[in-house]
C-alpha positions in Angstrom: -25.9 19.4 -31.9 -29.2 20.0 -30.3 -30.6 16.7 -31.7 -27.6 14.8 -30.4 -28.0 16.5 -27.0 -31.7 15.5 -27.1 -30.8 11.9 -27.9 -28.2 11.8 -25.0 -30.7 13.3 -22.6 -33.4 10.8 -23.7 -31.1 7.9 -23.3 -30.4 8.9 -19.7 -33.9 10.0 -18.9 -34.9 6.9 -17.1 -31.7 7.1 -14.9 -32.3 10.8 -14.2 -35.9 10.2 -13.2 -35.0 7.2 -11.0 -32.3 9.3 -9.3 -34.7 12.2 -8.8 -37.4 10.0 -7.4 -34.8 8.3 -5.1 -33.7 11.7 -3.8 -37.3 12.8 -3.2 -37.9 9.5 -1.3 -34.7 9.9 0.7 -35.6 13.4 1.8 -39.2 12.4 2.7 -37.7 9.6 4.8 -35.4 12.0 6.5 -38.3 14.3 7.4 -40.2 11.4 8.9 -37.1 10.1 10.8 -36.4 13.7 12.1 -39.9 13.9 13.5 -39.3 10.6 15.3 -35.9 11.8 16.6 -37.7 14.8 18.1 -40.1 12.3 19.8 -37.1 10.4 21.1 -35.5 13.4 22.7 -38.8 14.6 24.2 -39.3 11.2 25.9 -35.7 11.1 27.0 -36.0 14.5 28.6 -39.2 13.4 30.3 -37.9 10.2 31.8 -34.7 11.7 33.1 -36.6 14.2 35.3 -36.7 11.1 37.6 -34.3 8.3 38.5 -34.1 5.9 35.5 -34.1 2.3 36.7 -32.5 -0.6 34.8 -35.9 -1.9 33.7 -37.0 1.6 32.4 -33.6 2.0 30.6 -34.0 -1.4 28.9 -37.6 -0.7 27.8 -36.6 2.7 26.4 -33.5 1.3 24.6 -35.6 -1.5 23.0 -38.4 0.9 22.1 -36.1 3.1 20.0 -33.9 0.4 18.5 -35.9 0.4 15.3 -35.2 4.1 14.7 -31.4 3.6 15.2 -31.5 0.8 12.6 -33.6 2.8 10.1 -31.3 5.8 10.4 -28.3 3.5 9.9 -29.7 2.4 6.5 -30.3 6.0 5.2 -27.8 8.3 3.6 -27.6 11.5 5.6 -25.7 14.5 4.2 -24.5 17.5 6.1 -26.7 19.9 4.1 -29.8 17.8 4.9 -32.5 19.3 7.1 -32.3 17.6 10.5 -28.7 16.5 10.0 -27.5 17.8 13.4 -30.4 16.2 15.3 -30.0 12.9 13.6 -26.2 12.9 14.2 -26.9 13.8 17.9 -29.4 10.9 18.1 -26.8 8.5 16.8 -24.3 9.6 19.4 -26.8 9.6 22.3 -28.4 6.3 21.5 -25.0 4.6 21.0 -24.1 5.6 24.6 -27.5 5.5 26.4 -26.1 3.5 29.3 -23.5 6.2 30.0 -26.1 8.9 29.4 -28.6 7.5 31.9 -25.8 6.9 34.4 -24.8 10.6 34.3 -28.5 11.7 34.4 -29.0 9.5 37.5 -26.0 11.0 39.2 -27.2 14.5 38.5 -30.7 13.5 39.8 -29.3 12.2 43.1 -27.2 15.3 43.6 -30.2 17.5 42.8 -32.6 15.6 45.2 -30.0 15.6 48.0 -29.7 19.4 47.8 -33.4 20.0 47.2 -34.4 18.0 50.3 -31.3 18.6 52.5 -33.5 19.6 55.4 -35.1 16.1 55.4 -31.8 14.2 55.0 -30.0 16.3 57.6 -32.5 15.4 60.3 -33.5 11.7 60.3 -34.2 11.0 64.0 -31.8 13.8 64.8 -29.0 12.4 62.6 -27.7 13.7 59.2 -27.2 11.2 56.4 -23.9 11.0 54.7 -23.5 11.0 50.9 -23.6 7.2 50.6 -26.7 7.0 52.7 -28.4 9.7 50.7 -27.6 7.9 47.5 -29.2 4.6 48.8 -32.3 6.5 49.8 -32.8 8.5 46.6 -31.8 5.7 44.2 -35.0 4.2 42.7 -33.6 1.1 41.2 -35.4 -2.2 40.7 -33.2 -3.8 43.3 -30.8 -2.2 45.8 -28.2 -4.1 47.9 -26.7 -2.2 50.8 -23.6 -3.7 52.3 -22.3 -2.2 55.6 -21.0 -3.3 58.9 -22.8 -3.3 62.3 -23.6 0.1 63.6 -22.9 1.9 60.3 -26.5 3.2 60.0 -28.3 0.6 57.8 -31.5 0.9 59.9 -31.3 4.7 59.8 -31.0 4.5 56.0 -34.1 2.3 55.8 -36.0 4.7 58.0 -34.9 7.6 55.9 -36.0 5.7 52.7 -39.5 5.3 54.2 -39.6 9.0 55.2 -38.4 10.0 51.7 -41.0 7.8 49.9 -43.9 8.9 52.1 -43.2 12.6 52.6 -41.5 13.5 49.3 -42.7 10.9 46.8 -46.2 10.8 48.4 -46.4 7.0 48.8 -49.1 5.6 51.0 -47.3 4.1 54.1 -49.5 1.0 53.7 -47.9 0.4 50.4 -44.4 0.2 52.0 -43.4 -3.4 53.0 -40.7 -3.6 55.7 -39.5 -7.1 56.5 -36.9 -8.2 59.1 -35.7 -11.6 60.5 -36.6 -11.2 64.2 -39.5 -9.8 66.1 -37.1 -7.6 68.1 -35.6 -5.9 65.0 -39.0 -5.5 63.4 -40.4 -3.9 66.5 -37.4 -1.6 66.8 -37.9 -0.5 63.2 -41.6 0.1 63.6 -41.0 2.2 66.8 -38.4 4.3 65.0 -40.5 4.9 61.9 -43.8 5.5 63.6 -42.8 7.2 66.9 -39.7 9.2 65.8 -40.5 9.9 62.2 -44.3 10.0 62.3 -44.8 7.6 59.4 -47.6 5.0 60.0 -45.6 2.1 58.4 -45.2 -1.2 60.2 -42.4 -3.6 60.0 -42.9 -7.4 60.1 -41.0 -10.6 60.0 -40.7 -13.1 57.1 -42.7 -15.6 59.1 -45.5 -13.2 60.0 -45.7 -12.0 56.5 -46.1 -15.6 55.2 -48.8 -16.3 57.8 -50.7 -13.1 56.9 -50.6 -14.0 53.2 -51.9 -17.5 53.9 -54.6 -16.1 56.2 -55.6 -13.6 53.5 -55.6 -16.2 50.8 -57.2 -19.2 52.7 -59.4 -17.3 55.1 -57.8 -18.8 58.2 -54.6 -18.6 60.2 -52.7 -22.0 60.3 -51.5 -23.5 63.5 -47.7 -23.2 64.0 -45.7 -26.0 65.6 -42.8 -25.1 67.7 -39.2 -26.3 67.0 -39.3 -28.8 69.9 -42.3 -30.6 68.5 -40.7 -31.0 65.1 -37.6 -32.3 66.7 -39.5 -34.8 68.8 -41.5 -36.0 65.7 -38.3 -36.6 63.7 -36.6 -38.5 66.6 -39.7 -40.5 67.2 -40.0 -41.5 63.6 -36.4 -42.7 63.4 -36.5 -44.5 66.7 -39.9 -46.1 66.6 -41.4 -46.0 63.1 -38.6 -46.4 60.6 -38.4 -50.2 60.9 -41.9 -50.4 59.4 -40.5 -49.1 56.1 -37.7 -51.5 54.9 -37.4 -49.9 51.5 -36.8 -46.5 53.1 -34.2 -48.0 55.4 -32.4 -49.5 52.3 -32.6 -46.2 50.5 -31.2 -44.3 53.5 -28.4 -46.8 54.0 -27.4 -46.7 50.3 -27.6 -42.9 50.3 
């Protein structure tokens, strides 16, 4: 009986050794993956102490995609060390967008309460919930849609105040651009004189001129609208006949 048992054991020895080695390898892999899961949650906790923008969310999601794929290819049992954390990782990673959305909502509420004294006195006015959300949100791009007189300029001024006083941005690193000289001047007066922030608003045209001046070393001459209009009319009335091919092209067009 013992000889027969020995024969049976010997015949299955290769299979037993293979299964044993596979189990040892599986558990070693789980230990390694568990350590990486811990790194994942440590980084997740760190980045959610601030507002998580779309670009940061995308980079974080892509960075840990490999771990989600690896764990999906490994058998994980309930009695394995690290089972709970690995299961939690699967759940959190699968719903990261929702996770970050909730984290951002909590961050906005926390910042609104923490800096209530600032938000309650922007040029003597208190920001409502939507305005505070626009100020605190640190997204890659933010679009604010609101009617005339609803407080858009006040919200922009509050954003500058929040960035400089709370987030410690240098006012010179804040770019404020408007369409007209009047609105740019009004924004500058409000931010500098009423909020005490040395940031200056400009127009799109002046910004373009300043960039050209900085790049080329000189400020280009600017033609007024009347001169351009006179040039166009003069060309069509007096010069166009010199270019028959152009006349033909314009006619056909």
